[in-house]
C-alpha positions as CSV (number, residue, x, y, z in Angstrom):
1,M,25.7,-46.1,22.5
2,N,24.3,-48.7,20.2
3,K,20.8,-48.4,21.9
4,S,20.7,-44.6,20.7
5,K,21.4,-45.7,17.0
6,K,19.1,-48.5,16.9
7,W,16.1,-45.6,18.6
8,I,17.3,-43.1,15.8
9,T,17.2,-45.7,12.9
10,R,13.8,-46.6,14.0
11,A,12.6,-42.8,14.8
12,L,13.5,-41.7,11.1
13,P,10.9,-43.4,9.1
14,L,8.3,-42.6,11.3
15,L,9.4,-39.0,11.3
16,T,9.7,-39.1,7.5
17,I,5.9,-40.4,7.7
18,L,4.7,-37.8,9.5
19,M,6.2,-35.0,7.8
20,L,4.6,-36.2,4.7
21,V,1.2,-36.7,6.4
22,I,1.4,-33.0,7.9
23,L,2.4,-31.8,4.3
24,T,-0.5,-32.8,2.6
25,G,-2.6,-30.6,4.9
26,C,-0.9,-27.6,2.6
27,S,-1.6,-29.0,-0.9
28,H,-4.3,-26.3,-1.3
29,Q,-1.9,-24.1,-0.7
30,A,0.6,-24.5,-3.9
31,M,-1.8,-22.2,-5.9
32,V,1.1,-21.4,-8.1
33,L,0.9,-24.9,-9.5
34,D,-2.7,-24.2,-10.4
35,P,-2.4,-21.2,-12.7
36,K,-5.7,-19.4,-14.4
37,G,-4.2,-17.2,-16.6
38,P,-1.4,-17.0,-19.1
39,I,1.0,-15.6,-17.2
40,G,0.5,-17.8,-14.2
41,E,0.7,-20.6,-16.4
42,S,4.3,-20.0,-17.9
43,Q,5.5,-19.0,-14.6
44,K,4.9,-22.6,-13.5
45,D,6.2,-24.3,-16.8
46,L,9.3,-22.1,-15.5
47,I,9.1,-23.6,-12.2
48,Y,8.9,-26.9,-13.4
49,I,11.6,-26.8,-16.1
50,S,13.9,-25.3,-13.2
51,S,13.0,-28.0,-10.9
52,I,14.0,-30.6,-13.5
53,F,17.3,-29.3,-14.1
54,C,18.3,-28.9,-10.3
55,A,16.5,-32.8,-9.8
56,V,19.4,-33.7,-12.6
57,I,22.4,-32.6,-10.3
58,L,20.3,-33.2,-6.9
59,V,19.1,-36.8,-7.2
60,P,22.5,-38.5,-8.1
61,V,24.3,-36.3,-5.3
62,L,21.9,-37.8,-2.7
63,A,21.6,-41.2,-3.6
64,L,25.5,-41.3,-3.8
65,T,25.6,-39.7,-0.5
66,A,23.6,-42.1,0.9
67,W,25.3,-45.1,-0.9
68,I,28.6,-44.1,0.2
69,V,27.7,-43.3,4.0
70,W,26.0,-47.0,4.0
71,R,28.8,-48.5,1.9
72,Y,31.5,-47.3,4.5
73,R,29.7,-47.1,7.3
74,D,31.4,-48.1,10.8
75,S,30.3,-51.4,11.0
76,S,32.1,-54.8,12.4
77,N,30.8,-57.0,9.5
78,N,31.7,-54.4,6.7
79,K,33.7,-56.0,4.1
80,A,34.2,-52.4,2.3
81,P,37.9,-52.3,0.7
82,Y,40.2,-49.6,2.6
83,Q,42.0,-47.7,-0.5
84,P,43.8,-44.9,1.1
85,N,46.1,-44.2,-2.1
86,W,44.3,-42.7,-5.1
87,S,45.1,-40.7,-7.9
88,H,43.6,-38.1,-10.1
89,N,40.6,-39.7,-12.4
90,T,40.2,-37.7,-15.4
91,L,36.9,-39.4,-16.4
92,L,35.2,-39.4,-12.8
93,E,36.5,-35.0,-12.9
94,T,35.0,-34.4,-16.3
95,I,31.9,-36.0,-15.3
96,W,31.2,-34.0,-12.1
97,W,32.4,-30.9,-13.9
98,A,30.6,-30.8,-17.3
99,I,27.3,-32.1,-16.3
100,P,27.0,-29.2,-13.4
101,I,28.3,-26.2,-16.0
102,I,26.0,-27.8,-18.9
103,I,23.0,-27.8,-16.8
104,I,23.8,-24.2,-15.1
105,V,24.3,-22.6,-19.0
106,A,20.8,-24.3,-19.8
107,L,19.0,-23.0,-17.1
108,G,20.3,-19.4,-17.5
109,V,19.2,-19.6,-21.1
110,V,15.7,-21.0,-20.2
111,T,15.4,-18.0,-17.1
112,V,16.4,-15.3,-19.7
113,K,13.9,-16.4,-22.8
114,Y,10.9,-16.3,-19.9
115,T,12.1,-13.2,-17.9
116,Y,11.9,-11.3,-21.1
117,A,8.9,-12.8,-22.4
118,L,7.4,-12.0,-18.6
119,E,8.2,-8.6,-18.4
120,P,5.2,-7.3,-16.3
121,S,4.6,-4.0,-18.3
122,K,4.4,-6.5,-21.8
123,P,0.7,-6.4,-22.8
124,I,-1.1,-9.8,-23.3
125,A,-1.8,-10.6,-26.9
126,S,-5.6,-10.8,-26.9
127,S,-7.9,-9.9,-29.5
128,K,-10.1,-7.9,-26.3
129,K,-9.3,-4.3,-25.2
130,P,-7.6,-4.4,-21.8
131,I,-9.2,-3.1,-19.0
132,T,-7.3,-0.7,-16.4
133,V,-7.3,-1.3,-12.7
134,Q,-5.4,1.1,-10.9
135,V,-4.1,-0.1,-7.5
136,T,-2.7,1.6,-4.2
137,S,-1.2,-0.4,-1.3
138,L,-2.2,1.6,2.0
139,D,-1.8,0.3,5.9
140,W,-3.3,-2.4,5.9
141,K,-6.0,-2.0,3.0
142,W,-5.7,-2.4,-0.9
143,L,-7.8,0.2,-2.8
144,F,-9.0,-0.6,-6.5
145,L,-9.7,2.9,-8.9
146,Y,-11.6,2.1,-11.9
147,P,-11.1,5.0,-13.8
148,E,-13.0,3.6,-17.3
149,Q,-15.6,2.5,-15.0
150,G,-15.5,5.2,-12.1
151,I,-15.7,3.1,-9.6
152,A,-13.7,2.2,-6.3
153,T,-13.7,-0.8,-4.1
154,V,-11.5,-1.6,-1.2
155,N,-10.2,-4.9,-0.9
156,Y,-12.1,-6.8,-3.6
157,L,-11.5,-6.9,-7.1
158,Q,-13.7,-8.2,-10.0
159,I,-12.1,-8.5,-13.4
160,P,-13.9,-9.7,-16.9
161,E,-12.7,-13.6,-17.7
162,D,-10.3,-13.7,-20.7
163,T,-9.6,-9.8,-20.9
164,P,-6.1,-8.2,-20.3
165,V,-6.3,-6.3,-17.2
166,K,-3.5,-3.6,-17.3
167,F,-2.9,-2.7,-13.0
168,E,-1.4,0.5,-12.6
169,L,0.3,0.4,-9.2
170,T,1.6,2.6,-6.6
171,S,2.0,3.1,-2.6
172,D,0.4,5.2,0.0
173,A,2.2,3.4,3.0
174,P,5.0,1.5,3.1
175,M,6.4,-0.5,0.3
176,N,4.5,-3.5,-0.5
177,S,3.8,-6.6,-3.2
178,F,0.6,-7.3,-5.0
179,W,0.4,-11.0,-6.1
180,V,-2.6,-12.8,-7.0
181,P,-0.9,-16.4,-6.9
182,Q,-3.1,-18.1,-9.4
183,L,-3.1,-15.5,-12.0
184,G,0.9,-14.0,-11.8
185,G,3.8,-13.4,-10.4
186,Q,4.5,-10.6,-7.8
187,I,5.5,-6.5,-8.4
188,Y,6.1,-4.1,-5.8
189,T,4.0,-0.7,-5.1
190,M,6.0,2.1,-3.8
191,S,5.6,5.1,-2.8
192,G,6.1,7.9,-5.5
193,M,6.4,5.1,-8.3
194,A,3.7,3.7,-11.0
195,M,4.5,0.2,-12.2
196,T,2.9,-1.6,-14.4
197,L,1.4,-5.1,-14.6
198,Y,-0.4,-7.0,-17.1
199,L,-2.5,-10.2,-15.9
200,Q,-5.3,-11.9,-17.1
201,A,-8.2,-14.5,-16.0
202,D,-9.0,-17.5,-18.7
203,E,-11.6,-18.6,-16.8
204,P,-14.2,-17.6,-14.5
205,G,-13.4,-18.1,-10.5
206,H,-13.0,-16.9,-7.2
207,Y,-9.2,-16.2,-6.9
208,F,-6.9,-15.1,-3.6
209,G,-4.9,-11.8,-3.4
210,T,-2.6,-10.6,-0.7
211,G,0.3,-8.1,0.2
212,A,3.3,-10.0,-0.2
213,N,5.8,-8.0,2.2
214,F,5.6,-7.6,5.7
215,S,4.2,-3.9,6.4
216,G,3.6,-3.8,10.1
217,E,1.2,-5.1,12.3
218,H,-1.7,-5.8,10.6
219,F,0.2,-6.8,7.6
220,A,-1.4,-10.0,7.7
221,D,-5.3,-8.2,7.1
222,M,-3.8,-7.1,3.5
223,T,-5.6,-9.7,1.7
224,F,-8.3,-9.1,-1.0
225,D,-10.7,-11.6,-3.1
226,V,-10.4,-11.4,-7.3
227,N,-14.0,-12.4,-8.7
228,A,-13.2,-13.2,-12.5
229,T,-16.6,-13.1,-13.9
230,S,-18.6,-12.9,-17.6
231,E,-18.1,-9.1,-19.3
232,Q,-21.9,-9.4,-18.8
233,E,-22.0,-10.0,-15.1
234,F,-19.2,-7.6,-15.1
235,D,-21.0,-4.7,-16.4
236,T,-23.7,-5.6,-14.0
237,W,-21.5,-5.4,-11.1
238,V,-20.5,-2.0,-12.3
239,A,-23.7,-0.7,-12.7
240,E,-24.8,-2.0,-9.3
241,V,-21.5,-0.4,-7.6
242,K,-22.8,3.3,-9.2
243,K,-26.3,2.7,-7.9
244,T,-26.1,1.5,-4.7
245,N,-23.1,3.0,-3.3
246,P,-21.5,6.6,-2.2
247,A,-18.7,8.1,-3.5
248,L,-15.4,8.5,-2.4
249,S,-14.5,11.9,-1.4
250,M,-11.0,13.7,-0.9
251,E,-11.8,13.7,3.1
252,Q,-12.8,9.8,3.2
253,Y,-9.8,8.9,0.8
254,E,-7.5,10.6,3.5
255,T,-9.3,8.5,6.4
256,L,-9.1,5.7,4.4
257,A,-5.2,5.9,4.2
258,K,-4.6,6.3,8.0
259,P,-2.9,2.6,9.2
260,A,-6.2,0.3,9.9
261,S,-7.7,-2.7,8.8
262,S,-10.7,-2.7,6.6
263,K,-13.7,-4.6,5.0
264,E,-14.6,-4.6,1.6
265,Q,-16.2,-1.2,0.6
266,F,-17.2,-0.1,-2.6
267,Y,-17.5,3.6,-4.2
268,S,-19.5,4.8,-6.9
269,S,-16.9,7.2,-7.9
270,F,-14.0,8.9,-7.0
271,P,-11.9,12.1,-7.2
272,S,-10.8,13.1,-10.4
273,G,-6.7,12.4,-10.6
274,L,-6.8,10.6,-7.6
275,F,-4.3,8.1,-8.4
276,Q,-2.0,10.6,-9.9
277,Y,-2.3,13.0,-6.7
278,I,-1.1,9.3,-4.7
279,V,1.9,9.2,-6.8
280,T,3.2,12.4,-6.8
281,K,2.1,13.7,-3.2
282,Y,5.6,13.0,-1.7
283,S,7.6,14.4,-4.6
284,P,8.9,17.6,-4.7
285,N,6.5,20.5,-6.5
286,G,4.0,17.4,-6.6
287,Q,5.8,15.8,-9.6
288,S,6.9,12.1,-9.5
289,A,10.6,11.4,-8.6
290,H,10.5,8.0,-10.6
291,S,7.6,6.8,-12.9
292,G,8.3,3.8,-13.3
293,H,6.8,2.4,-17.1
294,M,5.1,5.9,-17.0
295,N,5.5,9.0,-18.9
296,M,3.7,12.3,-18.8
297,N,3.8,15.4,-21.1
298,S,4.3,18.9,-19.9
299,E,0.1,19.7,-19.4
300,Q,0.0,16.6,-17.4
301,M,2.7,17.4,-15.4
302,D,0.8,20.7,-14.3
303,M,-2.2,18.4,-13.7
304,S,-0.4,16.6,-11.1
305,K,0.0,19.1,-8.7
306,Q,-1.7,17.8,-5.6
307,E,-4.5,21.1,-5.9
308,K,-5.6,19.6,-8.9
309,A,-6.0,16.4,-7.7
310,V,-8.5,17.2,-5.0
311,E,-11.0,18.9,-7.6
312,D,-14.5,17.4,-8.6
313,V,-14.6,15.0,-5.6
314,T,-17.6,13.4,-6.9
315,K,-16.4,13.2,-10.6
316,P,-15.2,9.9,-12.2
317,Q,-11.3,9.6,-12.9
318,E,-10.4,10.1,-16.3
319,A,-7.1,8.5,-18.0
320,D,-5.2,11.7,-17.3
321,Y,-1.7,10.1,-18.6
322,E,-0.3,7.6,-20.8
323,I,1.6,4.6,-19.5
324,H,4.0,3.7,-22.2
325,N,5.3,-0.5,-22.2
326,D,8.5,0.4,-23.8
327,Q,9.6,2.4,-21.5
328,S,10.1,0.1,-18.8
329,E,13.6,1.4,-17.0
330,H,12.6,0.5,-13.9
331,K,11.4,-3.6,-13.7
332,G,10.2,-3.2,-9.5
333,H,8.6,-6.7,-10.0
334,T,9.2,-10.3,-8.4
335,G,8.2,-13.5,-10.5
336,H,6.9,-11.8,-13.6
């Protein structure tokens, strides 16, 4: 028995060192702690503040636990006094109840403040006009529509730096979660719903995007590249896509929507009303059962019928409804 205790005592430091060595290989994966946009920066601050509050409780508790285990260990030469008779201690009970309560209240106040500040449909303050990107999660790929530029991409997202991006998100497949860790938190994509998320890249760079929900056999393939460039480079890229790539037809979209992995693809145009068609295709009479942050007028509702959405295959998508940020009765998001 004594030999077993000695072996465990010697092995614990080695196991701790081995664990730290292994974890160093994961350091580059902590992308949420290396934000490149205002939303990601605020979320990092919340992570740090929450960690500090928790450490105020956790560190003393762990330290006291280790001290008690050592102080009152079963040993022949242990001189710790044995005092089986003790009574209520007002001072100690006040300390170990008051401090956690104060920390929980403070953490709750901070969390509420950041939660409201990071409401996903809240526009980012900027002197530049936001660009709109319509995002659809498919099995097992991402479709990005640029209604203002009239182009579409698969598994590739390019945005101008220092410019707010208004993402309008839905799903034509099982529910997923859109996530660019260095720019901001996740938001769900769901069939029959259109959600809104504002993000911004403060500097040029190449960022990792992914689906954060398990969605079947090839869910690990639901990653996409995010390339933030200057406005001039973005405009040049848009012109190049329109010049050198084919149009996305409705028939091609239906094929694209079938379960399968996909490489990066680029399209010079896409069917008018495609995003609205995707949002409403599973709803009765082709109308959205739940709009998330979306508000349509009656004329636009008539245009949401599936027959209208498949017209003019080669015509670039136009903005055919307005998403209002003050009508966010359903957040549908995590982390932002």
